[in-house]
N, C-alpha and C positions, 0 to 999 in steps of 0.2 A: 543291448550292452555293447555290441560291435560298433554301433553308431556313436555311442558315448566315447569309446576308445579312440575312434577316428577323430572326433572333435577335440579330444585331449591331445592327440598326436599332432594335428595340424597347428594347434596353438603353441605347442612346444617349438615347432619349426618357425612359426611366425615370431616367436620371441627373439629370434636372431635377426629379424628384419632391420631394426634400427642400427645395431652394430655393423651389419653388412652395408647398409646405406651410408653410414658415416665413413666406413672404410672406402667405399667407391668414390664418395665426394672428395675425401682427402687425397685420393689417388688421381684426381683430375677430371672426374665426370661431373659436369654441372648438375645441380639438383633437379631441375625440371627435365633436363635431358634424361636423367636416370629414371624419373617417373614415366616418361614416354617409352624408354627402352624396355622396361620390365613388362609393360602391357603390350608392346609390339611383339616381344618374344612369346607371351602368352597367346596372343592372337594367332600366331603361326602354329602353335602346338595344340590348341584346343580342338580344331577340326579333326586332327588325327585321333584324339581321344574319343571324340564323339562318333567317328565313323568306325574305328577298329575295336574299340572297347565296349561302348554302349550301343553302337549300331543305330544311331538316331540321325535323321536328316537335320540340316541346319536351318530349314525354312521356318519362318514365323509369319503370321498374318501381318499385313501392312501396319495396322494400328499398333500391335504389340512390338513390331520391329522398330518403329519410330520411338516408342516408349523405352525400349531397351537401349537404343543408341543414346537417347537423352539421359537416361539414368547412368550410363557408362561415362558420358562426358562430365556429369556432375559428381556422382558418388565415387568414381574411380579416377577421374581426371582432375576436376577442380579441387577435390579433397587434398591431393598431393601438393598442389600449388599453395593452398592455404597452410598446410602443415609446414612445408619447407620454408616459406616466407615467415611464418609465425615463429619458427625455431630461431630465426635470426634475431628476434626481439624479445625472447623470453628464455627462461632457464630450462634445462632438461627435467628438473624436478617438477616445475609447474606444468610443463607440457605433458609429462607422463601421467601426472595426476588427472589432468583434464581428459586425456585419452582414455583413462580407466573408467570414465563416466559413460563411455559408449554403450555398454550393456544396459545401463539405466535408460538411455535414450531409446534404445531398441525395444525395451520392455514397454515403455510408455507409448511410443508410436505404434507398436504392434497392437496395443489395446485400442488406441484411438482410430487407427486407419483400417485395421483388419478384424477388429473385435476379437482378438486372440488374448484371452485373459491368462493369468498365471495361478496355479494352485498355491495354497498357503505355504506348502513345503518349498516350492520353487522360489517364492518370494523371500523366504528366510535364507535360502541359498544365495539369492541375489544380495541381500544385506550382508551376510557373512563374507561373500566374495569382495564386495566393495570396501568394507572396513579392513579386510585383510590386505587388499591392494594398497589402500591408504597407508597402512602401517609399513608395508614393504617399501613404498616409494619415499616416504618421509623419514623412515627409520625411527619412528616415534609418533606420539599423538600431536605434537606441535611442529608445524613445518618450519624450515630454516628461514626466519624472517629477514635475515641479512642477505638473502640470495633470491630475492623476489623478482620475477619477470615483469616486464612493462605491461601496461594495460593493453596496448595495441597487439602485442604478441600473443597474450593470453586470449584476447577476443578472436584472433584469427584461428588459433588452435581450437578454441571452443566452437567456432563456426564450422570447422572441419568435422568435429565430432557430431554436431547436429546434422550436417549434410550427409555424412557417411551412414550414421545410424538410421536416418530417415530413408536414405536410398536403399539400404539393405532390406528394410521392411517393405518398401514398394517392390523390390525385386522378388520378395516372397509372394507377392500378389501374382507375378508372372509365372513363378515356378509352380503355382497351383494348377496352371493350365498347360505348361510346356516343360520339357526337359530342362533341368537346371543348367546342364552343360551348354545347351543351346542359348539360353538366356545369357549366361556368362560370356559366351563367345561374342555375341552382338554387343554386349556392354563393353567388352575389351576393344572392339572395333570403334565404338563411340569414344572411349578414352584415348585411343591412339590417334584418332583424327583430331580431337579437341586439343591434344597436347603437341601436335606436330609442329606448328609454327612457333609457339613459345620454346619448344625444345631446340629447334634449329637456331633461334636467336641466341639462346644461352650458349649453345655449342659454338656458334660462330664468334662469340665475344670472348671465348676462352682459348688462349694460345697454348695451354698445356696439353700435351699428348698423354692420355690416360695410361697408367701403368697396367701391365698384363694382369696383375693381381686384382686391380680395380675392375677390370673387365670380367674377371671370375666372379666377383661379388655381384655384378650386374646379372650374370647368368644365374646365380643362385636366386636372386630376387625374381627373375623372370620365370625360370623353370620350376623352382620349388615353391616359392611364396605365391606368385601370381597364377601360374598354370595349375600346379598340383593342389595346393592348399585351398585356393578359391574354388577349384573344380569340386573338391570333396564337400566344401561348405555349401555350394549351390545345389549339389545333388541331394544333400541331406535336408535342405530347405523344402524339398518337395514333400516331405512327410513329417516335419517337426515344426513346432511353434518357434518362431525366430527369437522370441523373448527368452525362452528356455535355453536355446542354443547360445545366446549371448553371454550367459554366465561363464561359459568356458573361456571367454576372452580374458578373464581374470587369471588364468593359468600363465599368461605371458609375463607379468611382472615377477611371478615366482621363479620361472626359469631364467628370466633376465637377471634376477638377483643371484641365482646359482651360477650363471655364466660369469658374473662379476667376481664371485668368490673363487671359482676355479681358474679363470683366465687372467683376471686382473688382480688377484690376491686381495680382494676387498674383504673386510671382516664379516664374519657370520654372527651377527649379534642376536640378542633375545627378540627384538622386534622382527627381524628377518624370519626367525623360527616361528614366532606366534602368528605373524602375517601369513606365512606360507601354510600353516596348519588351518587357519581360518578360510583361506581361499580353497584349499583342497576339500575342506568340510562342506563349503558351499557348493562346490562342484559335485560332491557326492550326493548331497540332497537333491540337486537338480537332476542328476543321473537317474535317481530312483523315479522321479517324475517323468523323465523322458522314456524310461523303460516301460512305465505304465501306459503312456500314450501309445507306444508302439504295439503293446499287447491289445489295447482297445481297437486299434486299426486292424490288427490281424484277425480279431474276432468279429469284425464288422460293426 
């Protein structure tokens, strides 16, 4: 149950990622530079967590080290470039709906690549979560057809979902053999290296000096979202099926909607209420499955 609570909590924190990213970008931080900065911050903090909290060495065998670096470059680095460029050519509604499909990608790839199936209860939780997220994002059954994103933008965002979902599943393969925090550290190194040159080029072409508040948003993304939340996620991947964990991602649009109601005074309509209830019900179903998994592990 503690693991389920942690998954719920980090996804609540992740729900603020897009508002914070938008805040930083509007404050003068180039998008790709922002992606580099958040992983550079995480790269500096994760060794401290590994050494003083978990007390695990950062060493990996050469083959797994190269794999972690490559996964970081793709699943943490390339993904952000695809998302940020895609957002320039599509709408927030289309992008958010596509991003809500990541748990489905994780469930399918987990079955295909790791042979980790889902119980019927967890599968129903996945269905409830996706339908609930759909209602939350569209505020109804029919999407706003007069505000449709372009094909290229939607394809880029969809590609980012496929890459990140697949990368997460492949990372699970590494966390079966090594500490999740160590795997995440080397993936953050891969992301930081891969994004370094594009980040510099974007930074050099921007004459605006970022506002202090924008730098605060960068720190939130680096310390809270990338270091803390991802650290918890990777540690939990050591003992849970990634497909079941993915259902908790549906929590993000729920709290994104609540942030809109509380901060932006957006209306709290019937579809917001119904969608939130469906997402939370789906998470509850999956939580029961996750708790059963842990009990089975504890009893051998």
